[in-house]
N, C-alpha and C positions, 0 to 999 in steps of 0.2 A: 156502905159506902153510895155516895149517891154518880152515877155515871152520864155523861154527856155521851147520848149515844150517835156513831158515826155510822155505821151501817147496818142492818140487820137481814140475813138472807131468807128467803121462805123457805122452807124445808117442807117435802112432801106431807108431812101431818099437819101444816096448817090449814090447808082447805080442809080436813078432814074434821079439825076442832072447830073451825067455823060452820061444818053443816051440823054438829052432833053427833058425829059419826063414834065420839069415845062415851056416848054419852052425857058428856058435859052440856051447863048450860048453856046458851047463847043469847044475848052477844057474848063472847069471850075475848078477851087480847089475845092478842099473838105475838109472836116472835119471841126465839131461843136462840138462834145462832146471830151472836151481836157481836161488834167489837165499840170501844168509844175512848174516851178521857175521863181519868177521876176526877169530877169536881169536886165533890167535898166529903171528908172523913169524919166519921162517928167517934165519937171520946176513945174508943177503945178498938179502934179500927188503926190499929198498927204495926200488930204482930206477924206480919209477913211482909213488912217493909214498904209496903206500896204509898203513894205521895199524889198529893194533889197536882194532877199535870200528866202523871202517868198514861200510858196507852197501854189499853187491855182488852183481853176476850173473857168469855166465862162461860161458867158450866150454870144452866139455868135452875137446877135441880140443889136445894141444900139439904142434906143428910142431918140427921138428928146428931148420930156418934153415940146415942146410946141406948137405942132397942138393939134387941138380941140379934137381928139380922145384920146392924152395920158391927156390932162387937165382934161377930163369927167372921167379917171382912168381907161381908156381902148387902153392904150398904144400898145395891141396885133393888132390893127389898127392904129398904128404911119404911117402917112402921110410921116414921113421922116425918114424909117428908113436906119440909115449908117452903111459903112464898113460891109455891107451883108457878101461878098466875100471876107475874111480875113481866107483863107483856115489853118485849124488845123491840117491838114497832110503836116507838115513843121519841118525843124527844129526851126526855130524861128516864131513869131505872135506879132503882134501890135495891139495892144487893147486900148481901152479907159479905164480909173481906175473905171468906172461904171458898164465896164462888169467884172467884177474880184471880188473872192470870196475867200478871205484865207482859206484855208481846214484846219479842227480842226486838235492838234497832233494826234490822235488814228484814222485816215484818211489817208489811203497811196496812195502817186499819182496813185497806177493803180485801186484804189478801187472812187479815186477821180475823173477820167475822168468820171465816171456816175452821177455826177452833174447835168449835164442837162437831159440826161431822166428821175433822179428822181423828176427831178423840173416839168416833163409835169406829171408823175404819183400823182406830189400835187395837180398840177390844174385839175388831171383828178375828183380827191375826191371833189373838190372845187363845180366842176359843177357837181355833184349830188346830193346836198345838206343832206348828210346820215343824220340818227339820230343814236343812240346806238341802235342795236336790230335789223334794217334792214337789209332784207336777200339779197345778193350778188350774181350776177353771172357777171362772164367774161369771154368773147368770147376773145381768142387767147392766145399762151401760150411763147410767144416773149418776149423780155428783158419788154416792157412797161407793158404786161398784168402780168410777174411775177414782176416786181413792184410796179405796182396797186394793186395787190393781198396783197402785204408788207403793203401796206398803208392803203387798207381800212380793214385789221384786227385792223389797231391800230385804228382806228374810230369806232371799235365794232361792224364790220357787222358779220352776220352770215348765216350760210348756203350757208359761202363761197363757192362756185362752178368754177372750170374753165372748159371748153369745150376745146378742143385741141386733135389734130387727132396724132400728135406725142407722143408715151409713153413717152421716155427719158423726155416731159418737162410736161406732166402730173404728173411724177414721183416727179419730181423739185417742181411742186407746191402742191402737199401735205408735201413734207420736210419745204415750205415755210408756210405753215398754211391754206391751202386748206383744206376743208370738206369734198368735193366730188369733182370728176372728169369724165367726161363724155366724151367720145370717139365717135364724131358724125359718124365716119366711120361705127362702129358696132351698135351705139345705138339709140335709137329714143331719140333724146334731149326732144321734150315735155312729151314725157312720163315720163321720168328720172327727169325733172324739176318738175314736176307735183307730184310724189313720196317725191321728197324731202322737196317742201313747201306746202306739204297737199291741191296738188290742186290750192292754191291760185298767185302762180307764185313770180317772184321776186320784192322787190322793186325798187333793182337798177339793171340795165343790164346794162353794158362796153362792146362797142367792139375795142376790141385790135388787132383786127387781121386783119383789109384791105380788106379781101377776100368778095366780091361782093356774091358768094354763101351764106359764112356764115351769113351774117348780115339777108339775107330773113328774116328765122324763128325768128328774135330775139323780134320781138314785141308780137309774141305768148307768150313768157314766159316771160314777163315784167305782175305783180299784177296792177290791176284797180288802179290809181294815182301813177303809176310805173313813173320812171325816165329812160331815156335809151341815154345814152352820147355813141357819135362816137369819138373816141377819135384818129383814124388811118387816113391814107392818103387812099384815093380812086380813080379810076380811072378817069378820065374828064370825060369819056361819060357813066358812069355807072349814069344810073338812076332807080329809085326802086319805084313801085306804094304805094299807099300810101292811104289805106281806111279810107278817114275823121271820118266816124261815126264810124267804131269800134273802131278806136284806140283814138282820139282825143275826140270825144262824149260821146261813151259810154264808156270808157277806162279812159280819161281825163290824158292820158300819157302828160309826158313832153319831148321832143328830144330835145337833144341840142349836142354842138359839141365841140372840142378841135384843136384850131389851132396852137398856139404857148404857151408860160405857165408866163404870167407876173405878177409882184408880187410874183411867188412860189420860186425863189433863193433862199431867207434867212432863210426860213422855210424848204426848201428842204436840205439847208447845217445842218439843227439841225436834220433831218429825217437821214441822211446818216448814221452817225456810228450807227445806231440801226436796220439795214438793212441787211441783209443776202443773198451778192451779189459775193461771190466769185466764185460762179459756174457759174456768169456770164462773169466772167474775169481770164478764163482757158486756152483760144486760142488767144496767146501773136504774133505777126509777128512783127519784124524790117522791118522800114523801107524802106528798099531795096528791101523786099520781099512784098510791098504792094500789089501788082497785085496776088501775091499766097493766102493773104489775102483777097482781093474781092473776089477770084474764092472761098474759104473757106466761107466765107457770103453769097454768092447767092448759094453753094452746103446747107446748111442749116444743115451741121451737128455738129455747135456747135449754142448755142442763141445768141452770142455775140463773133464779133472777136474785138479785142484792136491790133493798129499799134503802136510800140513801137516809138517812133522819136530818142531822145537819153537815153541813160542809164546813167541816174544820182542818181544810188544807193541808190533809198527809197526803194525798195521792197527786 
């Protein structure tokens, strides 16, 4: 399918890719958080009922469906991921129909470009195995942290707490349903966590910061039998000591991570209309000002920066 791209949001991984952080050759095309309108269909691109003119968003990864991981229900480890570098920060892209999802009528193209990060938030919730009423802590108030906050609230999280050094992002978290916020630059997070949870700790701890400094103390904030989800990207050289006796033997913590978001897009599509994401789409730059957009992203003034690749009149 050929899609005329309306919006491509900048992901935290995009600057890393441009710098060759993942060992990728540069220059490289960027952009995978996209929305747009179907412009043309291939001869056999009809199985999902998509049509020319449909407003869509999609998954930048195409899984083969035939390798052992795909057959085992672990397509995030697909051995033959295809079409990885079909950059979305372009006027048009060509993706396979299996990667494309029609947007609900009440979701604009601008909001629709956040389908992919929403799928990550859904995947995070999957990995927590949360039960209604469990106490949840999220470290990092960037886009993934803010989306995960709202999704975890839908799951019935209590004592919902955000650790975030930037005041504006703490305030945003409170507007999005956080019951407590902690400023790690001025507060002792262990003391505050103990006060909030009556000394028990959090049943679920999620790191969405990717900060080596921030993650070091999170295991101490988890309750006995709790789950800790590392959902960000970390420097390849970062290593963190782990006391097996304290955290795995005595506390029986479950530690897990999030790579990509397999099987989460259809559910993310159902969740997206119910999320308050307008604050994540206020910084919009035209494609010809992509350099300025990346400068704004790196500067950190905005929680999310979006590039308008075509003005399709949807918003």
